All heavy atoms as atom14 arrays in JSON, in Angstrom:
{
  "sequence": "MPDALHPNPEGAKLIAQRVYSAITGDFGGLSVPRIYSDNMVIQRDKPFVIKGLANT",
  "atom14_mask": [
    [1, 1, 1, 1, 1, 1, 1, 1, 0, 0, 0, 0, 0, 0],
    [1, 1, 1, 1, 1, 1, 1, 0, 0, 0, 0, 0, 0, 0],
    [1, 1, 1, 1, 1, 1, 1, 1, 0, 0, 0, 0, 0, 0],
    [1, 1, 1, 1, 1, 0, 0, 0, 0, 0, 0, 0, 0, 0],
    [1, 1, 1, 1, 1, 1, 1, 1, 0, 0, 0, 0, 0, 0],
    [1, 1, 1, 1, 1, 1, 1, 1, 1, 1, 0, 0, 0, 0],
    [1, 1, 1, 1, 1, 1, 1, 0, 0, 0, 0, 0, 0, 0],
    [1, 1, 1, 1, 1, 1, 1, 1, 0, 0, 0, 0, 0, 0],
    [1, 1, 1, 1, 1, 1, 1, 0, 0, 0, 0, 0, 0, 0],
    [1, 1, 1, 1, 1, 1, 1, 1, 1, 0, 0, 0, 0, 0],
    [1, 1, 1, 1, 0, 0, 0, 0, 0, 0, 0, 0, 0, 0],
    [1, 1, 1, 1, 1, 0, 0, 0, 0, 0, 0, 0, 0, 0],
    [1, 1, 1, 1, 1, 1, 1, 1, 1, 0, 0, 0, 0, 0],
    [1, 1, 1, 1, 1, 1, 1, 1, 0, 0, 0, 0, 0, 0],
    [1, 1, 1, 1, 1, 1, 1, 1, 0, 0, 0, 0, 0, 0],
    [1, 1, 1, 1, 1, 0, 0, 0, 0, 0, 0, 0, 0, 0],
    [1, 1, 1, 1, 1, 1, 1, 1, 1, 0, 0, 0, 0, 0],
    [1, 1, 1, 1, 1, 1, 1, 1, 1, 1, 1, 0, 0, 0],
    [1, 1, 1, 1, 1, 1, 1, 0, 0, 0, 0, 0, 0, 0],
    [1, 1, 1, 1, 1, 1, 1, 1, 1, 1, 1, 1, 0, 0],
    [1, 1, 1, 1, 1, 1, 0, 0, 0, 0, 0, 0, 0, 0],
    [1, 1, 1, 1, 1, 0, 0, 0, 0, 0, 0, 0, 0, 0],
    [1, 1, 1, 1, 1, 1, 1, 1, 0, 0, 0, 0, 0, 0],
    [1, 1, 1, 1, 1, 1, 1, 0, 0, 0, 0, 0, 0, 0],
    [1, 1, 1, 1, 0, 0, 0, 0, 0, 0, 0, 0, 0, 0],
    [1, 1, 1, 1, 1, 1, 1, 1, 0, 0, 0, 0, 0, 0],
    [1, 1, 1, 1, 1, 1, 1, 1, 1, 1, 1, 0, 0, 0],
    [1, 1, 1, 1, 0, 0, 0, 0, 0, 0, 0, 0, 0, 0],
    [1, 1, 1, 1, 0, 0, 0, 0, 0, 0, 0, 0, 0, 0],
    [1, 1, 1, 1, 1, 1, 1, 1, 0, 0, 0, 0, 0, 0],
    [1, 1, 1, 1, 1, 1, 0, 0, 0, 0, 0, 0, 0, 0],
    [1, 1, 1, 1, 1, 1, 1, 0, 0, 0, 0, 0, 0, 0],
    [1, 1, 1, 1, 1, 1, 1, 0, 0, 0, 0, 0, 0, 0],
    [1, 1, 1, 1, 1, 1, 1, 1, 1, 1, 1, 0, 0, 0],
    [1, 1, 1, 1, 1, 1, 1, 1, 0, 0, 0, 0, 0, 0],
    [1, 1, 1, 1, 1, 1, 1, 1, 1, 1, 1, 1, 0, 0],
    [1, 1, 1, 1, 1, 1, 0, 0, 0, 0, 0, 0, 0, 0],
    [1, 1, 1, 1, 1, 1, 1, 1, 0, 0, 0, 0, 0, 0],
    [1, 1, 1, 1, 1, 1, 1, 1, 0, 0, 0, 0, 0, 0],
    [1, 1, 1, 1, 1, 1, 1, 1, 0, 0, 0, 0, 0, 0],
    [1, 1, 1, 1, 1, 1, 1, 0, 0, 0, 0, 0, 0, 0],
    [1, 1, 1, 1, 1, 1, 1, 1, 0, 0, 0, 0, 0, 0],
    [1, 1, 1, 1, 1, 1, 1, 1, 1, 0, 0, 0, 0, 0],
    [1, 1, 1, 1, 1, 1, 1, 1, 1, 1, 1, 0, 0, 0],
    [1, 1, 1, 1, 1, 1, 1, 1, 0, 0, 0, 0, 0, 0],
    [1, 1, 1, 1, 1, 1, 1, 1, 1, 0, 0, 0, 0, 0],
    [1, 1, 1, 1, 1, 1, 1, 0, 0, 0, 0, 0, 0, 0],
    [1, 1, 1, 1, 1, 1, 1, 1, 1, 1, 1, 0, 0, 0],
    [1, 1, 1, 1, 1, 1, 1, 0, 0, 0, 0, 0, 0, 0],
    [1, 1, 1, 1, 1, 1, 1, 1, 0, 0, 0, 0, 0, 0],
    [1, 1, 1, 1, 1, 1, 1, 1, 1, 0, 0, 0, 0, 0],
    [1, 1, 1, 1, 0, 0, 0, 0, 0, 0, 0, 0, 0, 0],
    [1, 1, 1, 1, 1, 1, 1, 1, 0, 0, 0, 0, 0, 0],
    [1, 1, 1, 1, 1, 0, 0, 0, 0, 0, 0, 0, 0, 0],
    [1, 1, 1, 1, 1, 1, 1, 1, 0, 0, 0, 0, 0, 0],
    [1, 1, 1, 1, 1, 1, 1, 0, 0, 0, 0, 0, 0, 0]
  ],
  "atom14_positions": [
    [[62.41, 50.13, 4.92], [61.97, 50.87, 3.77], [60.46, 50.84, 3.69], [59.89, 49.98, 3.03], [62.6, 50.29, 2.5], [64.09, 50.44, 2.44], [64.73, 49.93, 0.87], [66.27, 49.25, 1.42], [0.0, 0.0, 0.0], [0.0, 0.0, 0.0], [0.0, 0.0, 0.0], [0.0, 0.0, 0.0], [0.0, 0.0, 0.0], [0.0, 0.0, 0.0]],
    [[59.82, 51.75, 4.38], [58.35, 51.74, 4.43], [57.7, 51.85, 3.05], [56.67, 51.25, 2.81], [58.0, 52.96, 5.28], [59.25, 53.35, 5.97], [60.38, 52.81, 5.18], [0.0, 0.0, 0.0], [0.0, 0.0, 0.0], [0.0, 0.0, 0.0], [0.0, 0.0, 0.0], [0.0, 0.0, 0.0], [0.0, 0.0, 0.0], [0.0, 0.0, 0.0]],
    [[58.28, 52.63, 2.16], [57.68, 52.79, 0.84], [58.32, 51.87, -0.2], [58.08, 51.99, -1.39], [57.76, 54.24, 0.38], [59.18, 54.74, 0.21], [60.12, 53.95, 0.44], [59.35, 55.9, -0.16], [0.0, 0.0, 0.0], [0.0, 0.0, 0.0], [0.0, 0.0, 0.0], [0.0, 0.0, 0.0], [0.0, 0.0, 0.0], [0.0, 0.0, 0.0]],
    [[59.17, 50.94, 0.26], [59.86, 49.97, -0.6], [60.81, 50.64, -1.58], [61.19, 50.04, -2.57], [58.85, 49.08, -1.34], [0.0, 0.0, 0.0], [0.0, 0.0, 0.0], [0.0, 0.0, 0.0], [0.0, 0.0, 0.0], [0.0, 0.0, 0.0], [0.0, 0.0, 0.0], [0.0, 0.0, 0.0], [0.0, 0.0, 0.0], [0.0, 0.0, 0.0]],
    [[61.18, 51.88, -1.31], [62.1, 52.58, -2.19], [63.18, 53.33, -1.42], [64.36, 53.21, -1.72], [61.32, 53.56, -3.08], [62.15, 54.39, -4.06], [62.84, 53.48, -5.06], [61.26, 55.39, -4.78], [0.0, 0.0, 0.0], [0.0, 0.0, 0.0], [0.0, 0.0, 0.0], [0.0, 0.0, 0.0], [0.0, 0.0, 0.0], [0.0, 0.0, 0.0]],
    [[62.78, 54.1, -0.41], [63.7, 54.94, 0.33], [64.07, 54.29, 1.67], [63.18, 53.87, 2.41], [63.07, 56.32, 0.59], [62.76, 57.04, -0.67], [61.53, 56.96, -1.27], [63.52, 57.84, -1.46], [61.52, 57.69, -2.37], [62.73, 58.23, -2.51], [0.0, 0.0, 0.0], [0.0, 0.0, 0.0], [0.0, 0.0, 0.0], [0.0, 0.0, 0.0]],
    [[65.37, 54.21, 1.99], [65.76, 53.6, 3.26], [65.48, 54.52, 4.45], [65.47, 55.74, 4.31], [67.26, 53.39, 3.1], [67.69, 54.42, 2.12], [66.52, 54.61, 1.2], [0.0, 0.0, 0.0], [0.0, 0.0, 0.0], [0.0, 0.0, 0.0], [0.0, 0.0, 0.0], [0.0, 0.0, 0.0], [0.0, 0.0, 0.0], [0.0, 0.0, 0.0]],
    [[65.26, 53.91, 5.6], [65.14, 54.69, 6.83], [66.55, 55.13, 7.24], [67.53, 54.74, 6.59], [64.43, 53.87, 7.91], [65.17, 52.6, 8.27], [66.35, 52.44, 7.97], [64.46, 51.69, 8.92], [0.0, 0.0, 0.0], [0.0, 0.0, 0.0], [0.0, 0.0, 0.0], [0.0, 0.0, 0.0], [0.0, 0.0, 0.0], [0.0, 0.0, 0.0]],
    [[66.71, 55.92, 8.3], [68.06, 56.37, 8.69], [69.05, 55.23, 8.94], [70.22, 55.32, 8.56], [67.81, 57.18, 9.96], [66.42, 57.7, 9.8], [65.68, 56.58, 9.11], [0.0, 0.0, 0.0], [0.0, 0.0, 0.0], [0.0, 0.0, 0.0], [0.0, 0.0, 0.0], [0.0, 0.0, 0.0], [0.0, 0.0, 0.0], [0.0, 0.0, 0.0]],
    [[68.59, 54.15, 9.54], [69.47, 53.01, 9.79], [69.92, 52.37, 8.47], [71.09, 52.04, 8.29], [68.76, 51.97, 10.66], [69.63, 50.79, 11.02], [68.89, 49.77, 11.87], [67.75, 50.03, 12.28], [69.48, 48.71, 12.11], [0.0, 0.0, 0.0], [0.0, 0.0, 0.0], [0.0, 0.0, 0.0], [0.0, 0.0, 0.0], [0.0, 0.0, 0.0]],
    [[68.99, 52.2, 7.55], [69.34, 51.63, 6.24], [70.26, 52.54, 5.46], [71.19, 52.07, 4.78], [0.0, 0.0, 0.0], [0.0, 0.0, 0.0], [0.0, 0.0, 0.0], [0.0, 0.0, 0.0], [0.0, 0.0, 0.0], [0.0, 0.0, 0.0], [0.0, 0.0, 0.0], [0.0, 0.0, 0.0], [0.0, 0.0, 0.0], [0.0, 0.0, 0.0]],
    [[70.05, 53.84, 5.54], [70.92, 54.79, 4.85], [72.34, 54.73, 5.4], [73.32, 54.81, 4.64], [70.36, 56.21, 4.98], [0.0, 0.0, 0.0], [0.0, 0.0, 0.0], [0.0, 0.0, 0.0], [0.0, 0.0, 0.0], [0.0, 0.0, 0.0], [0.0, 0.0, 0.0], [0.0, 0.0, 0.0], [0.0, 0.0, 0.0], [0.0, 0.0, 0.0]],
    [[72.46, 54.54, 6.71], [73.78, 54.43, 7.32], [74.5, 53.17, 6.83], [75.69, 53.21, 6.5], [73.65, 54.39, 8.85], [74.98, 54.28, 9.57], [74.79, 54.27, 11.07], [76.14, 54.08, 11.77], [76.0, 54.03, 13.21], [0.0, 0.0, 0.0], [0.0, 0.0, 0.0], [0.0, 0.0, 0.0], [0.0, 0.0, 0.0], [0.0, 0.0, 0.0]],
    [[73.79, 52.05, 6.76], [74.39, 50.81, 6.27], [74.84, 50.95, 4.82], [75.93, 50.49, 4.45], [73.39, 49.65, 6.39], [73.1, 49.18, 7.8], [71.96, 48.16, 7.79], [74.33, 48.58, 8.43], [0.0, 0.0, 0.0], [0.0, 0.0, 0.0], [0.0, 0.0, 0.0], [0.0, 0.0, 0.0], [0.0, 0.0, 0.0], [0.0, 0.0, 0.0]],
    [[74.03, 51.58, 4.0], [74.4, 51.8, 2.6], [75.64, 52.67, 2.51], [76.58, 52.38, 1.76], [73.22, 52.42, 1.82], [72.08, 51.4, 1.7], [73.68, 52.89, 0.43], [70.79, 51.99, 1.18], [0.0, 0.0, 0.0], [0.0, 0.0, 0.0], [0.0, 0.0, 0.0], [0.0, 0.0, 0.0], [0.0, 0.0, 0.0], [0.0, 0.0, 0.0]],
    [[75.69, 53.74, 3.3], [76.83, 54.66, 3.29], [78.1, 53.94, 3.74], [79.17, 54.14, 3.16], [76.56, 55.86, 4.18], [0.0, 0.0, 0.0], [0.0, 0.0, 0.0], [0.0, 0.0, 0.0], [0.0, 0.0, 0.0], [0.0, 0.0, 0.0], [0.0, 0.0, 0.0], [0.0, 0.0, 0.0], [0.0, 0.0, 0.0], [0.0, 0.0, 0.0]],
    [[78.01, 53.07, 4.74], [79.18, 52.32, 5.21], [79.71, 51.39, 4.13], [80.91, 51.28, 3.93], [78.83, 51.53, 6.48], [78.65, 52.4, 7.7], [78.12, 51.63, 8.9], [77.49, 50.59, 8.75], [78.38, 52.14, 10.08], [0.0, 0.0, 0.0], [0.0, 0.0, 0.0], [0.0, 0.0, 0.0], [0.0, 0.0, 0.0], [0.0, 0.0, 0.0]],
    [[78.81, 50.71, 3.43], [79.23, 49.81, 2.36], [79.92, 50.57, 1.23], [80.94, 50.15, 0.71], [78.03, 49.05, 1.8], [77.45, 48.03, 2.73], [78.34, 46.77, 2.72], [77.86, 45.81, 3.66], [77.21, 44.69, 3.35], [76.96, 44.41, 2.1], [76.82, 43.88, 4.29], [0.0, 0.0, 0.0], [0.0, 0.0, 0.0], [0.0, 0.0, 0.0]],
    [[79.34, 51.69, 0.85], [79.93, 52.5, -0.22], [81.29, 53.02, 0.21], [82.26, 52.97, -0.55], [78.98, 53.65, -0.62], [79.67, 54.63, -1.55], [77.72, 53.1, -1.25], [0.0, 0.0, 0.0], [0.0, 0.0, 0.0], [0.0, 0.0, 0.0], [0.0, 0.0, 0.0], [0.0, 0.0, 0.0], [0.0, 0.0, 0.0], [0.0, 0.0, 0.0]],
    [[81.41, 53.52, 1.44], [82.68, 54.02, 1.96], [83.75, 52.94, 1.93], [84.87, 53.16, 1.48], [82.49, 54.55, 3.38], [83.78, 54.98, 4.04], [84.33, 56.22, 3.78], [84.45, 54.13, 4.92], [85.52, 56.61, 4.38], [85.64, 54.51, 5.52], [86.16, 55.76, 5.24], [87.34, 56.14, 5.82], [0.0, 0.0, 0.0], [0.0, 0.0, 0.0]],
    [[83.41, 51.73, 2.39], [84.37, 50.63, 2.39], [84.83, 50.28, 0.98], [86.0, 50.04, 0.74], [83.77, 49.39, 3.05], [83.58, 49.6, 4.42], [0.0, 0.0, 0.0], [0.0, 0.0, 0.0], [0.0, 0.0, 0.0], [0.0, 0.0, 0.0], [0.0, 0.0, 0.0], [0.0, 0.0, 0.0], [0.0, 0.0, 0.0], [0.0, 0.0, 0.0]],
    [[83.91, 50.27, 0.05], [84.25, 49.93, -1.33], [85.16, 50.99, -1.95], [86.08, 50.66, -2.7], [82.98, 49.79, -2.16], [0.0, 0.0, 0.0], [0.0, 0.0, 0.0], [0.0, 0.0, 0.0], [0.0, 0.0, 0.0], [0.0, 0.0, 0.0], [0.0, 0.0, 0.0], [0.0, 0.0, 0.0], [0.0, 0.0, 0.0], [0.0, 0.0, 0.0]],
    [[84.94, 52.25, -1.63], [85.73, 53.33, -2.21], [87.1, 53.44, -1.56], [88.11, 53.6, -2.24], [84.99, 54.67, -2.1], [83.76, 54.65, -3.0], [85.89, 55.84, -2.47], [82.83, 55.84, -2.81], [0.0, 0.0, 0.0], [0.0, 0.0, 0.0], [0.0, 0.0, 0.0], [0.0, 0.0, 0.0], [0.0, 0.0, 0.0], [0.0, 0.0, 0.0]],
    [[87.17, 53.36, -0.24], [88.42, 53.6, 0.48], [89.23, 52.35, 0.74], [90.41, 52.44, 1.08], [88.14, 54.27, 1.83], [87.38, 53.37, 2.64], [87.41, 55.58, 1.68], [0.0, 0.0, 0.0], [0.0, 0.0, 0.0], [0.0, 0.0, 0.0], [0.0, 0.0, 0.0], [0.0, 0.0, 0.0], [0.0, 0.0, 0.0], [0.0, 0.0, 0.0]],
    [[88.63, 51.18, 0.63], [89.34, 49.94, 0.95], [89.45, 49.72, 2.45], [90.21, 48.88, 2.91], [0.0, 0.0, 0.0], [0.0, 0.0, 0.0], [0.0, 0.0, 0.0], [0.0, 0.0, 0.0], [0.0, 0.0, 0.0], [0.0, 0.0, 0.0], [0.0, 0.0, 0.0], [0.0, 0.0, 0.0], [0.0, 0.0, 0.0], [0.0, 0.0, 0.0]],
    [[88.67, 50.46, 3.24], [88.67, 50.3, 4.7], [87.65, 49.23, 5.06], [86.47, 49.5, 5.12], [88.32, 51.62, 5.38], [88.29, 51.51, 6.9], [88.67, 50.44, 7.43], [87.89, 52.47, 7.55], [0.0, 0.0, 0.0], [0.0, 0.0, 0.0], [0.0, 0.0, 0.0], [0.0, 0.0, 0.0], [0.0, 0.0, 0.0], [0.0, 0.0, 0.0]],
    [[88.12, 48.02, 5.26], [87.23, 46.91, 5.54], [87.29, 46.54, 7.02], [87.92, 45.57, 7.41], [87.57, 45.71, 4.67], [87.44, 46.02, 3.21], [88.56, 46.26, 2.44], [86.2, 46.11, 2.63], [88.44, 46.56, 1.1], [86.06, 46.42, 1.3], [87.17, 46.64, 0.53], [0.0, 0.0, 0.0], [0.0, 0.0, 0.0], [0.0, 0.0, 0.0]],
    [[86.7, 47.34, 7.86], [86.61, 47.04, 9.27], [87.84, 47.38, 10.07], [88.1, 46.78, 11.11], [0.0, 0.0, 0.0], [0.0, 0.0, 0.0], [0.0, 0.0, 0.0], [0.0, 0.0, 0.0], [0.0, 0.0, 0.0], [0.0, 0.0, 0.0], [0.0, 0.0, 0.0], [0.0, 0.0, 0.0], [0.0, 0.0, 0.0], [0.0, 0.0, 0.0]],
    [[88.64, 48.3, 9.63], [89.79, 48.71, 10.41], [90.89, 47.66, 10.47], [91.58, 47.55, 11.47], [0.0, 0.0, 0.0], [0.0, 0.0, 0.0], [0.0, 0.0, 0.0], [0.0, 0.0, 0.0], [0.0, 0.0, 0.0], [0.0, 0.0, 0.0], [0.0, 0.0, 0.0], [0.0, 0.0, 0.0], [0.0, 0.0, 0.0], [0.0, 0.0, 0.0]],
    [[91.04, 46.87, 9.42], [92.07, 45.84, 9.4], [93.45, 46.45, 9.55], [93.81, 47.4, 8.87], [92.0, 45.06, 8.08], [93.03, 43.95, 7.9], [92.82, 42.85, 8.93], [92.94, 43.39, 6.5], [0.0, 0.0, 0.0], [0.0, 0.0, 0.0], [0.0, 0.0, 0.0], [0.0, 0.0, 0.0], [0.0, 0.0, 0.0], [0.0, 0.0, 0.0]],
    [[94.23, 45.9, 10.47], [95.61, 46.34, 10.64], [96.48, 45.13, 10.94], [96.07, 44.21, 11.63], [95.73, 47.36, 11.77], [95.4, 46.77, 13.0], [0.0, 0.0, 0.0], [0.0, 0.0, 0.0], [0.0, 0.0, 0.0], [0.0, 0.0, 0.0], [0.0, 0.0, 0.0], [0.0, 0.0, 0.0], [0.0, 0.0, 0.0], [0.0, 0.0, 0.0]],
    [[97.65, 45.12, 10.35], [98.61, 44.03, 10.56], [99.92, 44.64, 11.02], [100.21, 45.81, 10.76], [98.82, 43.2, 9.27], [97.55, 42.46, 8.9], [99.28, 44.06, 8.12], [0.0, 0.0, 0.0], [0.0, 0.0, 0.0], [0.0, 0.0, 0.0], [0.0, 0.0, 0.0], [0.0, 0.0, 0.0], [0.0, 0.0, 0.0], [0.0, 0.0, 0.0]],
    [[100.76, 43.86, 11.72], [102.05, 44.39, 12.16], [102.91, 44.83, 10.97], [102.77, 44.33, 9.86], [102.69, 43.2, 12.88], [101.56, 42.32, 13.26], [100.52, 42.51, 12.2], [0.0, 0.0, 0.0], [0.0, 0.0, 0.0], [0.0, 0.0, 0.0], [0.0, 0.0, 0.0], [0.0, 0.0, 0.0], [0.0, 0.0, 0.0], [0.0, 0.0, 0.0]],
    [[103.83, 45.73, 11.23], [104.68, 46.28, 10.18], [105.63, 45.25, 9.59], [106.19, 45.47, 8.52], [105.48, 47.46, 10.72], [104.58, 48.65, 11.04], [105.34, 49.81, 11.52], [106.35, 50.18, 10.52], [106.99, 51.3, 10.49], [106.75, 52.19, 11.4], [107.88, 51.55, 9.56], [0.0, 0.0, 0.0], [0.0, 0.0, 0.0], [0.0, 0.0, 0.0]],
    [[105.77, 44.1, 10.24], [106.64, 43.05, 9.7], [106.12, 42.55, 8.35], [106.89, 42.1, 7.5], [106.8, 41.89, 10.71], [107.93, 40.98, 10.28], [105.51, 41.14, 10.88], [108.34, 39.98, 11.33], [0.0, 0.0, 0.0], [0.0, 0.0, 0.0], [0.0, 0.0, 0.0], [0.0, 0.0, 0.0], [0.0, 0.0, 0.0], [0.0, 0.0, 0.0]],
    [[104.81, 42.63, 8.14], [104.22, 42.24, 6.85], [104.29, 43.45, 5.94], [103.56, 44.42, 6.11], [102.76, 41.81, 7.03], [102.58, 40.7, 8.05], [101.87, 40.93, 9.2], [103.1, 39.45, 7.83], [101.68, 39.92, 10.14], [102.93, 38.43, 8.76], [102.22, 38.67, 9.9], [102.04, 37.67, 10.81], [0.0, 0.0, 0.0], [0.0, 0.0, 0.0]],
    [[105.16, 43.4, 4.94], [105.34, 44.57, 4.09], [105.76, 44.15, 2.69], [105.91, 42.96, 2.39], [106.4, 45.5, 4.69], [107.66, 44.85, 4.7], [0.0, 0.0, 0.0], [0.0, 0.0, 0.0], [0.0, 0.0, 0.0], [0.0, 0.0, 0.0], [0.0, 0.0, 0.0], [0.0, 0.0, 0.0], [0.0, 0.0, 0.0], [0.0, 0.0, 0.0]],
    [[106.0, 45.14, 1.84], [106.5, 44.88, 0.49], [107.87, 44.22, 0.58], [108.63, 44.46, 1.52], [106.64, 46.19, -0.28], [105.3, 46.85, -0.53], [104.27, 46.17, -0.4], [105.3, 48.05, -0.84], [0.0, 0.0, 0.0], [0.0, 0.0, 0.0], [0.0, 0.0, 0.0], [0.0, 0.0, 0.0], [0.0, 0.0, 0.0], [0.0, 0.0, 0.0]],
    [[108.17, 43.42, -0.37], [109.47, 42.76, -0.5], [109.76, 41.71, 0.57], [110.9, 41.31, 0.73], [110.61, 43.78, -0.55], [110.45, 44.74, -1.7], [110.1, 44.32, -2.8], [110.67, 46.01, -1.46], [0.0, 0.0, 0.0], [0.0, 0.0, 0.0], [0.0, 0.0, 0.0], [0.0, 0.0, 0.0], [0.0, 0.0, 0.0], [0.0, 0.0, 0.0]],
    [[108.75, 41.28, 1.33], [109.01, 40.23, 2.3], [109.07, 38.89, 1.58], [108.5, 38.72, 0.5], [107.96, 40.22, 3.41], [106.56, 39.85, 2.99], [105.37, 39.95, 4.33], [105.79, 38.55, 5.29], [0.0, 0.0, 0.0], [0.0, 0.0, 0.0], [0.0, 0.0, 0.0], [0.0, 0.0, 0.0], [0.0, 0.0, 0.0], [0.0, 0.0, 0.0]],
    [[109.78, 37.95, 2.14], [109.96, 36.64, 1.52], [109.19, 35.61, 2.34], [109.33, 35.55, 3.56], [111.46, 36.25, 1.47], [111.63, 34.87, 0.88], [112.24, 37.29, 0.68], [0.0, 0.0, 0.0], [0.0, 0.0, 0.0], [0.0, 0.0, 0.0], [0.0, 0.0, 0.0], [0.0, 0.0, 0.0], [0.0, 0.0, 0.0], [0.0, 0.0, 0.0]],
    [[108.38, 34.81, 1.66], [107.58, 33.77, 2.31], [107.95, 32.45, 1.64], [108.01, 32.37, 0.41], [106.08, 34.05, 2.14], [105.74, 35.41, 2.73], [105.26, 32.95, 2.78], [104.34, 35.87, 2.42], [0.0, 0.0, 0.0], [0.0, 0.0, 0.0], [0.0, 0.0, 0.0], [0.0, 0.0, 0.0], [0.0, 0.0, 0.0], [0.0, 0.0, 0.0]],
    [[108.16, 31.42, 2.44], [108.54, 30.12, 1.89], [107.35, 29.49, 1.19], [106.24, 29.43, 1.72], [109.06, 29.2, 2.98], [109.62, 27.92, 2.43], [110.39, 27.13, 3.47], [110.64, 27.62, 4.56], [110.74, 25.91, 3.13], [0.0, 0.0, 0.0], [0.0, 0.0, 0.0], [0.0, 0.0, 0.0], [0.0, 0.0, 0.0], [0.0, 0.0, 0.0]],
    [[107.6, 29.0, 0.01], [106.56, 28.37, -0.8], [106.21, 27.0, -0.25], [107.04, 26.3, 0.33], [107.07, 28.26, -2.24], [106.08, 27.64, -3.19], [106.57, 27.64, -4.59], [107.88, 27.0, -4.67], [108.63, 27.04, -5.75], [108.23, 27.69, -6.82], [109.8, 26.43, -5.75], [0.0, 0.0, 0.0], [0.0, 0.0, 0.0], [0.0, 0.0, 0.0]],
    [[104.96, 26.59, -0.43], [104.45, 25.27, -0.04], [104.53, 24.99, 1.45], [104.62, 23.85, 1.88], [105.19, 24.16, -0.81], [105.0, 24.26, -2.31], [103.91, 24.7, -2.75], [105.93, 23.91, -3.05], [0.0, 0.0, 0.0], [0.0, 0.0, 0.0], [0.0, 0.0, 0.0], [0.0, 0.0, 0.0], [0.0, 0.0, 0.0], [0.0, 0.0, 0.0]],
    [[104.53, 26.03, 2.26], [104.5, 25.89, 3.71], [103.34, 26.73, 4.24], [103.04, 27.8, 3.72], [105.81, 26.4, 4.35], [107.02, 25.6, 3.96], [106.98, 24.23, 4.61], [108.23, 23.45, 4.25], [108.22, 22.13, 4.82], [0.0, 0.0, 0.0], [0.0, 0.0, 0.0], [0.0, 0.0, 0.0], [0.0, 0.0, 0.0], [0.0, 0.0, 0.0]],
    [[102.68, 26.27, 5.31], [101.6, 27.08, 5.91], [102.14, 28.44, 6.36], [103.26, 28.55, 6.85], [101.14, 26.25, 7.1], [101.62, 24.87, 6.83], [102.87, 25.01, 6.01], [0.0, 0.0, 0.0], [0.0, 0.0, 0.0], [0.0, 0.0, 0.0], [0.0, 0.0, 0.0], [0.0, 0.0, 0.0], [0.0, 0.0, 0.0], [0.0, 0.0, 0.0]],
    [[101.33, 29.45, 6.19], [101.72, 30.8, 6.57], [100.54, 31.49, 7.24], [99.47, 31.61, 6.64], [102.17, 31.59, 5.33], [102.62, 32.98, 5.63], [103.81, 33.22, 6.3], [101.84, 34.07, 5.27], [104.23, 34.51, 6.58], [102.26, 35.36, 5.54], [103.45, 35.58, 6.2], [0.0, 0.0, 0.0], [0.0, 0.0, 0.0], [0.0, 0.0, 0.0]],
    [[100.69, 31.89, 8.48], [99.62, 32.54, 9.24], [99.89, 34.03, 9.31], [100.98, 34.44, 9.67], [99.53, 31.94, 10.67], [98.46, 32.66, 11.46], [99.26, 30.46, 10.6], [0.0, 0.0, 0.0], [0.0, 0.0, 0.0], [0.0, 0.0, 0.0], [0.0, 0.0, 0.0], [0.0, 0.0, 0.0], [0.0, 0.0, 0.0], [0.0, 0.0, 0.0]],
    [[98.89, 34.81, 8.93], [98.99, 36.26, 9.04], [98.15, 36.68, 10.24], [96.97, 36.35, 10.33], [98.5, 36.97, 7.78], [99.37, 36.56, 6.6], [98.48, 38.47, 7.97], [98.96, 37.14, 5.29], [0.0, 0.0, 0.0], [0.0, 0.0, 0.0], [0.0, 0.0, 0.0], [0.0, 0.0, 0.0], [0.0, 0.0, 0.0], [0.0, 0.0, 0.0]],
    [[98.75, 37.4, 11.17], [98.05, 37.84, 12.37], [97.82, 39.34, 12.29], [98.65, 40.08, 11.78], [98.86, 37.52, 13.61], [99.05, 36.02, 13.82], [99.84, 35.72, 15.04], [100.02, 34.22, 15.18], [100.77, 33.87, 16.36], [0.0, 0.0, 0.0], [0.0, 0.0, 0.0], [0.0, 0.0, 0.0], [0.0, 0.0, 0.0], [0.0, 0.0, 0.0]],
    [[96.7, 39.78, 12.79], [96.38, 41.19, 12.79], [95.11, 41.45, 13.59], [94.6, 40.57, 14.28], [0.0, 0.0, 0.0], [0.0, 0.0, 0.0], [0.0, 0.0, 0.0], [0.0, 0.0, 0.0], [0.0, 0.0, 0.0], [0.0, 0.0, 0.0], [0.0, 0.0, 0.0], [0.0, 0.0, 0.0], [0.0, 0.0, 0.0], [0.0, 0.0, 0.0]],
    [[94.6, 42.65, 13.49], [93.41, 43.07, 14.22], [92.4, 43.68, 13.25], [92.77, 44.28, 12.24], [93.76, 44.11, 15.26], [94.76, 43.69, 16.34], [95.16, 44.89, 17.18], [94.16, 42.61, 17.2], [0.0, 0.0, 0.0], [0.0, 0.0, 0.0], [0.0, 0.0, 0.0], [0.0, 0.0, 0.0], [0.0, 0.0, 0.0], [0.0, 0.0, 0.0]],
    [[91.14, 43.55, 13.58], [90.08, 44.16, 12.79], [88.93, 44.51, 13.72], [88.7, 43.84, 14.73], [89.6, 43.24, 11.7], [0.0, 0.0, 0.0], [0.0, 0.0, 0.0], [0.0, 0.0, 0.0], [0.0, 0.0, 0.0], [0.0, 0.0, 0.0], [0.0, 0.0, 0.0], [0.0, 0.0, 0.0], [0.0, 0.0, 0.0], [0.0, 0.0, 0.0]],
    [[88.21, 45.55, 13.39], [87.01, 45.9, 14.14], [85.94, 44.85, 13.84], [85.87, 44.33, 12.74], [86.47, 47.26, 13.72], [87.47, 48.35, 14.04], [88.34, 48.19, 14.85], [87.31, 49.47, 13.35], [0.0, 0.0, 0.0], [0.0, 0.0, 0.0], [0.0, 0.0, 0.0], [0.0, 0.0, 0.0], [0.0, 0.0, 0.0], [0.0, 0.0, 0.0]],
    [[85.12, 44.55, 14.83], [84.05, 43.59, 14.6], [82.72, 44.25, 14.7], [82.55, 45.29, 15.2], [84.11, 42.43, 15.6], [84.08, 42.96, 16.92], [85.34, 41.61, 15.38], [0.0, 0.0, 0.0], [0.0, 0.0, 0.0], [0.0, 0.0, 0.0], [0.0, 0.0, 0.0], [0.0, 0.0, 0.0], [0.0, 0.0, 0.0], [0.0, 0.0, 0.0]]
  ]
}
């Protein structure tokens, strides 16, 4: 931000990505297998590992 107010193209892209993620809920392309879904039953008081993929 050369003028301490307006972002350069790289800064504008970062701002746009943050706003997009906040609006759409797309946080890095997170995806989990279809086995994790509504109405699944998980045992209480036991460790539970969720596996999936995300963009880095």
